[in-house]
C-alpha positions in Angstrom: -30.1 -93.4 -19.0 -30.0 -90.1 -17.0 -27.5 -91.7 -14.6 -25.2 -92.5 -17.5 -25.4 -88.9 -18.8 -24.6 -87.5 -15.4 -21.8 -89.9 -14.9 -20.3 -88.9 -18.3 -20.4 -85.2 -17.5 -17.6 -85.1 -15.0 -15.4 -87.1 -17.4 -16.2 -84.8 -20.3 -15.5 -81.7 -18.1 -12.3 -83.2 -16.9 -11.2 -83.9 -20.5 -12.1 -80.4 -21.6 -10.3 -79.0 -18.6 -7.3 -81.1 -19.5 -7.4 -79.8 -23.1 -7.7 -76.2 -21.9 -4.8 -76.7 -19.5 -2.8 -78.2 -22.3 -3.6 -75.2 -24.6 -2.6 -72.8 -21.9 0.6 -74.7 -21.3 1.4 -74.5 -25.1 0.4 -70.9 -25.1 2.7 -70.2 -22.2 5.5 -72.1 -23.9 4.9 -70.0 -27.0 4.9 -66.8 -25.1 8.0 -67.8 -23.2 9.7 -68.7 -26.5 8.8 -65.3 -28.0 10.0 -63.6 -24.8 13.3 -65.6 -25.0 13.7 -64.6 -28.6 13.2 -60.9 -27.8 15.5 -61.1 -24.8 18.1 -62.8 -26.9 18.4 -60.0 -29.4 21.9 -58.6 -29.5 22.5 -54.9 -30.3 23.6 -55.9 -33.8 20.6 -58.1 -34.5 18.3 -55.3 -33.2 19.8 -52.9 -35.7 19.8 -55.5 -38.5 16.0 -56.0 -38.0 15.1 -52.4 -38.2 17.5 -51.9 -41.1 15.4 -54.6 -43.0 12.2 -53.0 -41.9 11.4 -55.8 -39.5 10.2 -56.0 -36.0 12.5 -55.7 -33.0 11.9 -56.0 -29.2 12.4 -52.2 -29.0 13.9 -49.5 -31.2 17.7 -49.5 -31.2 19.2 -46.3 -29.7 22.5 -44.6 -29.8 24.2 -41.3 -29.0 27.7 -40.0 -29.0 30.1 -37.5 -27.4 33.4 -35.8 -28.2 36.0 -37.3 -25.9 38.7 -34.8 -26.9 41.4 -37.5 -27.3 42.7 -36.4 -30.7 46.2 -35.7 -29.3 46.5 -39.1 -27.6 47.5 -42.5 -29.0 44.8 -44.8 -30.3 44.5 -47.0 -27.2 43.0 -44.2 -25.1 40.5 -43.6 -27.9 39.6 -47.3 -28.0 39.2 -47.5 -24.2 36.9 -44.5 -24.1 34.8 -45.8 -27.0 34.2 -49.2 -25.6 33.6 -48.0 -22.1 31.0 -45.5 -23.4 29.2 -48.2 -25.3 29.2 -50.6 -22.3 28.2 -48.1 -19.7 25.3 -46.6 -21.7 24.5 -49.9 -23.5 24.1 -48.3 -26.9 22.9 -50.5 -29.8 25.0 -48.7 -32.5 28.5 -47.5 -31.9 29.3 -44.2 -33.7 33.1 -44.0 -33.5 34.4 -40.4 -33.1 37.2 -39.5 -35.5 38.9 -36.4 -34.4 42.5 -37.1 -35.5 43.5 -34.2 -37.9 44.0 -34.7 -41.6 47.8 -34.5 -42.3 48.9 -30.9 -43.2 51.4 -30.4 -46.1 54.7 -28.7 -45.6 53.8 -25.9 -48.0 50.5 -24.2 -48.6 47.5 -26.0 -47.2 46.0 -26.8 -50.6 49.3 -28.2 -52.0 48.3 -31.8 -51.3 49.1 -35.3 -52.4 46.9 -38.3 -52.2 47.5 -40.2 -48.9 46.8 -43.9 -48.8 46.4 -43.9 -45.1 45.7 -40.4 -43.8 44.5 -41.5 -40.3 46.8 -44.4 -39.2 46.0 -44.0 -35.5 42.3 -44.2 -36.3 42.7 -47.4 -38.3 44.5 -49.0 -35.3 41.6 -47.8 -33.1 39.0 -49.3 -35.4 40.8 -52.7 -35.4 40.9 -52.7 -31.6 37.2 -51.6 -31.4 36.2 -54.4 -33.7 38.0 -56.9 -31.5 36.4 -55.4 -28.3 32.9 -55.5 -29.7 33.4 -59.1 -30.9 30.6 -58.9 -33.5 27.9 -58.0 -30.9 27.3 -54.5 -32.2 27.6 -52.5 -35.4 30.0 -49.6 -35.5 30.3 -46.8 -38.0 33.3 -44.7 -38.7 32.9 -40.9 -38.7 34.4 -38.8 -41.5 34.0 -35.1 -42.1 33.4 -34.3 -45.7 36.3 -32.8 -47.8 34.9 -29.3 -47.5 35.1 -29.4 -43.7 38.6 -31.0 -43.9 39.7 -28.1 -46.1 38.3 -25.6 -43.5 40.2 -27.5 -40.7 43.4 -27.3 -42.8 43.0 -23.5 -43.3 39.9 -21.7 -42.2 36.3 -21.2 -43.3 37.2 -17.7 -44.6 40.2 -19.1 -46.6 38.1 -21.8 -48.3 35.4 -19.4 -49.3 38.0 -16.9 -50.6 39.6 -19.7 -52.6 36.2 -20.7 -54.0 35.7 -17.2 -55.3 39.2 -16.4 -56.5 40.8 -19.8 -57.4 37.9 -22.3 -57.8 40.0 -24.7 -59.9 42.7 -24.8 -57.2 40.1 -25.5 -54.5 38.4 -28.2 -56.6 41.8 -29.9 -57.1 42.5 -29.8 -53.4 39.1 -31.2 -52.5 39.5 -34.0 -55.0 42.8 -35.1 -53.4 41.2 -34.9 -49.9 38.3 -37.0 -51.1 40.6 -39.6 -52.7 42.6 -39.9 -49.5 39.4 -40.2 -47.4 38.1 -42.9 -49.7 41.3 -44.9 -49.0 40.6 -44.4 -45.3 36.9 -45.4 -45.7 37.9 -48.7 -47.3 40.5 -49.4 -44.6 37.8 -48.7 -42.0 35.4 -51.2 -43.5 38.2 -53.7 -43.8 38.8 -53.2 -40.1 35.2 -54.1 -39.4 33.2 -50.9 -39.6 29.7 -51.4 -40.9 29.8 -48.1 -42.8 30.9 -44.5 -42.9 29.1 -41.8 -40.9 29.7 -38.9 -43.3 29.3 -35.5 -41.7 28.1 -32.9 -44.2 27.8 -29.4 -42.7 28.0 -27.2 -45.8 24.7 -28.3 -47.6 22.7 -25.5 -46.0 21.7 -21.9 -46.4 24.3 -19.5 -45.0 27.2 -21.8 -46.0 26.9 -22.7 -49.6 24.2 -22.2 -52.2 22.6 -25.2 -53.7 24.7 -24.6 -56.9 27.9 -24.3 -55.0 27.3 -27.4 -53.0 26.6 -29.3 -56.2 29.9 -28.1 -57.7 32.3 -27.9 -54.7 31.1 -30.7 -52.4 28.6 -33.2 -53.7 30.9 -35.0 -56.1 33.5 -35.5 -53.4 31.0 -36.6 -50.8 29.6 -39.1 -53.2 33.1 -40.3 -54.1 33.8 -41.4 -50.5 30.5 -43.2 -50.1 30.8 -44.8 -53.5 34.1 -46.3 -52.4 32.3 -48.3 -49.7 28.9 -48.6 -51.2 28.5 -52.3 -50.3 28.8 -51.4 -46.6 25.4 -51.9 -44.9 25.3 -48.8 -42.7 26.6 -45.8 -44.6 25.0 -42.8 -43.0 24.5 -39.2 -44.1 24.9 -36.9 -41.1 23.2 -33.7 -42.3 24.5 -31.1 -39.9 22.9 -27.7 -39.4 19.6 -26.0 -39.0 19.0 -24.9 -42.6 19.9 -28.1 -44.4 18.9 -28.7 -48.0 17.2 -31.9 -46.9 15.6 -32.7 -50.3 19.0 -33.2 -51.9 19.6 -36.4 -49.9 16.4 -38.4 -49.9 17.4 -40.6 -52.9 20.2 -41.6 -55.1 23.0 -41.7 -52.5 25.0 -44.9 -51.6 23.8 -44.6 -48.0 21.3 -46.6 -46.0 20.6 -44.0 -43.3 20.1 -40.3 -42.6 20.9 -38.7 -39.3 19.7 -35.1 -38.8 18.3 -32.8 -36.2 14.5 -32.6 -36.4 14.5 -30.1 -33.6 17.1 -27.7 -35.1 15.9 -27.9 -38.7 12.1 -27.8 -37.9 11.8 -30.6 -40.5 9.6 -33.3 -38.9 10.5 -37.0 -39.1 7.1 -37.7 -40.6 8.0 -35.3 -43.5 11.4 -37.0 -44.0 9.7 -40.5 -44.0 7.4 -39.4 -46.8 10.4 -38.8 -49.0 13.1 -41.2 -47.6 12.6 -45.0 -47.4 15.8 -45.8 -45.5 16.8 -45.8 -41.9 16.1 -42.6 -40.0 18.5 -42.0 -37.0 17.2 -39.2 -34.8 14.3 -37.9 -32.7 16.2 -36.7 -29.6 16.8 -33.0 -29.1 20.6 -32.7 -28.8 20.5 -28.9 -28.1 18.4 -29.2 -25.0 19.6 -32.7 -24.1 21.0 -31.8 -20.7 17.6 -30.6 -19.4 15.5 -33.4 -20.8 13.9 -35.7 -18.2 13.3 -39.4 -18.7 9.6 -38.7 -19.3 10.4 -36.1 -22.0 12.9 -38.5 -23.6 10.3 -41.2 -23.7 7.8 -38.8 -25.3 10.4 -37.8 -27.9 11.1 -41.5 -28.6 7.4 -42.4 -29.0 6.7 -39.4 -31.3 9.7 -40.0 -33.4 9.1 -43.8 -33.6 5.5 -43.3 -34.6 6.5 -40.9 -37.4 9.5 -43.0 -38.6 8.0 -46.4 -38.6 10.1 -49.6 -38.3 13.2 -48.3 -40.0 14.3 -46.1 -37.1 17.1 -45.7 -34.6 16.5 -43.3 -31.7 19.4 -40.8 -31.4 20.1 -37.1 -31.1 20.6 -35.1 -34.2 24.2 -34.5 -33.4 26.6 -35.2 -30.5 25.3 -34.3 -27.0 27.0 -31.2 -25.5 30.6 -31.7 -24.3 29.5 -30.7 -20.7 26.9 -33.5 -20.5 27.4 -35.6 -17.3 27.2 -39.3 -17.1 24.1 -39.0 -15.0 22.4 -36.9 -17.8 23.5 -39.4 -20.5 22.2 -42.3 -18.5 18.7 -40.8 -18.7 18.3 -41.9 -22.3 19.4 -45.4 -21.5 16.9 -45.6 -18.7 14.1 -44.1 -20.7 14.3 -46.6 -23.5 15.1 -49.6 -21.3 12.6 -49.0 -18.6 
């Protein structure tokens, strides 16, 4: 009897060992499959996942830079944009849009609605869409109508007109907004995933809350409303004294990009009020001096505060003097 028991033990142990090995093999296969899925994420899918509030292999990241190509044909703009994306391996392409709004022959505010105010930019977007081949989202930058009016004249002239001829200014801003809405629709038709609307006047020292509500908000909304079905409309809230609370809800935009470092408004505070995608966390003002270790720290702090709906990015463009080596630090920090 004892002999039979002892003889059975090695067989049982072998069977158990076989089961354990099989389980380990299955476990390894499962882990390998998960790793393969994570590794297979394209930049576009990574952004899609965080946009839905889901898990990704890592947070998406992006940053941008003024190329200074507004005086050149669209093909140089396209080349610079695609090369930048490929070199720094960004997950979201923020297309710079520095071509000027067309000036009228008469006074700056004597405008007519333009169905295609930025034709070179539309050509560029078509080519960028072809170059990305569906592997990454790209968003088209637009400066809001107030800023366009300043570019057509000057900051002082727009403020003077606001005070002396408010109806004339409102009429001009509405025409600019309608023209920009045409452009926004063409941009989305060209493949853009949304409009990155730069709003620099919703802050103390530029406009009061009442003046922003009268002279800017209706026109900013008009543009975004024109492409409200786009998945990645983004409010770029520029400045250090932004009226942040005006933008937390009720806008046809999925994302907010702002500078936590310049405003002093923490990402945790924004997350309490805003449920959409937060794009930010990196200090753009001090960017050139930030080490990989500091960039990782900013990423971790911002990511913890923002939760899953988060894209790591600076609060605005990195300084024009930033070198390629300095820009590569962010890529290395997040992909290490």
